[in-house]
N, C-alpha and C positions, 0 to 999 in steps of 0.2 A: 534128616538133613539139619546141619548145624546152622544156626542163625546167630549173627552178632550185630551189635549196634555200632555205628561208624561215627565216632566223634573225632574227626580228623582234620576239619577245616581250620585254617589259621590265616588271619589277615594281619598285615603289618604295613605301617606307612612310616615316613620319615618324622612325623609328629607324635605318634603314639603307637603302642603295641597292644593289640587286643587279641584275646583268645576267643574264638567263635565256637560255640557249642554246635555239634552236629545234630542233624535231624534224628528223631526217635523212630526211625524206620530200621527194621532188621533186614539185613542182606545176607545171602548165602555167600560162601567163598567162591562159588563158581558163577555167581551172577555177573552180567555185563553192567558196568557203571562208569560214568565219566562225569567230570566236574568242570565248570566254566566259572570264572569270576569277571565281573564288569563293573566299573565305576558308576555310581549313580549320577554323578555330575562330572564336569570337566576338571574340577580340582583334584579328583581321584582319591579323596580321603575316605569316603564311605563307599563300601562295595556291596554289590548284589552277588549272591552265590546261586548257581544253578546246578542241580544234579540231574542227570538223565540216567535212567536204569531200566532194565528189562525185567518184568516180573517173571518168576520162575514158571508159573502156569499160564502166561499170556505172551503173545508175540509183540504186542504194542509196546512202545517205550513210554515210561511214566516220567513225569518232570516234577521236581521239588524245587523251590527257590526260597531264598532268605532275603528279606527286605525289612528295614526298620526294626532289627533286632529279633525278629522271630521268623520261623520256618513256616511256610504256607502249606496247605494240604496238597497232596499229590493230585496231579491233573494228567490228562492224556490229550493233548491238543492234536487236531487233525493231522498236521505234517508229521507227527511222530507215530502215527498208526501204520500198520502193515509192514513191520520189520520181520526180517528172517528170524525164526526162533534160534536163540543161541548167538546172535550177531555180536560182533564187537561194537563198541561205541567209542568214538574219539571226538573231542571238543578242542577248539583252538582258544587261546587267550593271549591277549596282547603282551608284549614284552614288559617285564618288571625286573627289579633287582632290590636288594636290601636298602640301597640309598636312593631309589628312584620309584616314584609312585606308578601304579598301574595306568597305562595309557588309556584315554577316553577314546578308543578306536573302535567304533561300532562294526565295521567291516569284518573284524576279526572274530566276532561272536558267532562262529559256525560250528556245527556238529555234523558228523557223518556216521552212518550205519548202512548195513546191507538190507535192502527191501526183500519182501517175499519173492520177488522175481530174480533174486540173485545179483542185483546191480547195486553198485554204491549210490546211496542217496545222500543229498546235502541239504541241511536245513540251517536257517539263519534266524537269530534272535534280534529283532529290530523293532523299535517303536512299540514296545510292550506286547509283541506277538511273535509266534514262530511262523516263519515263512518257508514254504517248500520250494527249494531251488532246483529240484528235479534230480535227474541221474547225472553222475560224473561219467563222461564219456571214456571208454576204453578200460574201465576197471569193473570186474565182475563178469558174470555170464554174458555172453554176447548174443 
């Protein structure tokens, strides 16, 4: 299996333009991965980046995040455990554009994946932790 490093994250604001180094974790071309950006404060200048990905040999979803200029060690919070093997992962990020800073909208910090039961699950990043919002009704196996 071919593994490659993912140095792809870029952050830009109206006041400066910074290139953000990606984490030094290798991903396969077939691995599920999604990214989420959140402002650290209301001014939206400094961003936290979150990567959710599923290990090739594990069904749980791993989480990496970048804060204060460095990537933290991968973790597997409880709400990210029990994913269907090979699930897709999707995360929402608040609206932004080249001349508009990323909105400080905490309700948008949500990710979705299929659980082992075949139902779409929703998790929310809020107040420094991942919260399990449960199953999204009407999507997935009934």
